[in-house]
C-alpha positions in Angstrom: 61.9 59.7 142.9 64.6 57.5 144.5 67.1 59.3 146.7 70.0 58.3 144.5 68.2 59.8 141.4 67.5 63.0 143.4 71.2 63.3 144.4 72.4 62.7 140.8 69.9 65.3 139.5 70.9 67.8 142.1 74.6 67.3 141.4 74.2 67.7 137.6 72.0 70.8 138.1 74.5 72.5 140.4 77.4 71.6 138.2 75.7 72.9 135.1 74.9 76.2 136.9 78.5 76.6 138.0 79.8 76.1 134.5 77.3 78.5 133.0 78.1 81.2 135.5 81.9 80.9 135.0 81.7 80.6 131.2 80.7 84.2 130.6 82.0 86.1 133.6 83.1 89.6 132.6 82.3 93.2 133.5 81.0 94.6 130.3 77.7 94.5 128.5 77.1 93.7 124.9 74.9 96.7 124.2 74.6 98.3 120.8 76.3 101.7 121.2 75.7 102.8 117.5 72.2 101.3 116.8 73.5 98.2 115.2 73.6 94.4 115.9 76.2 93.2 118.4 77.9 89.8 118.3 80.6 88.6 120.6 83.5 86.5 119.1 86.9 85.7 120.7 86.1 87.9 123.7 85.5 91.0 121.6 82.2 92.7 120.6 81.5 93.5 117.0 78.7 95.9 116.2 77.5 96.0 112.6 75.5 99.0 111.5 74.1 98.0 108.2 72.3 100.5 105.9 71.5 100.3 102.3 74.2 102.9 101.5 76.9 102.0 104.1 78.2 99.3 106.3 80.0 100.2 109.6 81.7 97.8 111.9 82.7 98.9 115.4 85.0 96.7 117.5 85.3 96.6 121.3 87.6 94.6 123.5 86.2 94.1 127.0 84.0 97.2 126.5 86.8 99.4 125.2 87.1 100.6 121.6 89.7 98.8 119.5 92.1 100.9 117.4 91.1 99.9 113.9 93.5 102.2 112.0 95.4 99.2 110.6 92.6 96.7 110.6 90.4 95.4 107.7 87.4 93.2 107.2 85.9 91.3 104.3 82.1 91.3 104.6 79.8 89.0 102.7 76.0 89.8 102.6 73.6 87.0 101.7 70.0 88.2 101.0 67.4 86.5 98.9 69.8 84.4 96.9 72.0 87.4 96.2 75.6 87.4 97.5 77.5 90.7 97.9 81.1 91.0 99.0 82.9 94.1 100.1 85.9 95.3 102.0 85.6 97.4 105.1 88.4 99.9 105.6 89.3 102.1 108.6 87.3 105.3 108.9 87.9 107.0 112.2 86.8 104.6 115.1 85.2 102.0 112.7 85.6 99.9 109.6 83.4 101.2 106.8 82.3 100.5 103.3 80.1 102.8 101.2 78.0 101.7 98.3 74.6 100.1 97.6 73.9 97.1 99.8 70.9 94.7 100.2 70.7 94.6 104.0 67.0 93.9 104.7 66.7 90.3 106.1 70.3 89.6 105.1 72.8 87.4 106.8 76.3 88.9 107.1 79.7 87.2 107.6 82.7 89.3 108.4 86.3 88.1 108.4 88.0 90.7 110.6 91.8 91.1 110.7 93.3 93.3 113.5 97.1 93.5 113.8 98.4 91.6 116.7 95.3 89.4 117.0 94.2 86.3 115.1 91.6 86.8 112.4 88.0 86.5 113.6 84.9 85.4 111.7 81.7 87.0 112.9 78.2 86.2 111.8 75.2 88.6 111.9 71.5 88.2 111.1 70.1 91.6 110.0 66.5 92.8 110.4 
């Protein structure tokens, strides 16, 4: 390898590492606290706990629970060619919908609206 190629490769490698390290630097983990699937969007964590009889969405901002008392979400489930849409409404510390849902192997898309914040679209892949 020529010295100039080595220097270019080294510079690109170090620059990429610096951007990767600074792009996701915060002091909280994205762990599932309720046994669901966690996705980060707009610096917030959304945890979807999807069961055949209920859908629960928990929201955290930098690791802290978000007050969802005036929030709402429209959730669309896509499973095996079947599309289900439902509204999630506040229920204690989460947004919730109760009913019959096809969750096994589904993809879920939630449009979450929280007062004082811009609407967030969150995508989940369920197991």
